[in-house]
N, C-alpha and C positions, 0 to 999 in steps of 0.2 A: 504494500499499500504506500503510495506516495503522499507525503505531507507537504502541503504548500508552504512556501516561505514567504515573509513579508519583508518589505524593504524597512530601513531603520526609520524613515520619516513616518510611515504608517504605524508602526509599532509605538514611537512616541506620541503620536496623536491619539491612539487608543488608551494611552495612560493618563491622559488629562481628565480630571474629575468633571462630571457634567455640572452644568449651571442649573439645570432644573431637575425636577423629579423624573425618574425614569419610569415609563410605562411598562409594566409586566404582567404576564399571567403566572400566577403562582399555583403549583400543583404539587401537593404533598400529603403525606398521611401522618399527621400529627398526633394521632391517638396512641401510638405504641412506644415512642421514645422521646424522652425530654428535650434532646438536643435539637430535634426538629422544631419544637415549640420555641425555645429561645432563639434559634434562627429566624423563625418567621416574625416574632415580635420585633427583632432587631431590624430585619427588612422592610417591615411596614412603618418605620419611623417616617413622619411625613417629609422629611428632607431628602430621603433616599429613593423611596419608590411611590409612585402612583399606580396602585394595582387596578388592572381593568376586570379582573375576575380571580377569585380564590376558591378553589375547590373545598368542599366540605370535608 
């Protein structure tokens, strides 16, 4: 399998923090492991992510 390579400019652009919340779809099963619940509560901070949909 061939892994594509990115040039340095593109890599550096992807490291820049976003200036607005990120729109995401979050799909996780938080009922069985506590680490997923902590990760989800962190990810849902208003400054980080604007969820479009969160699965139950």
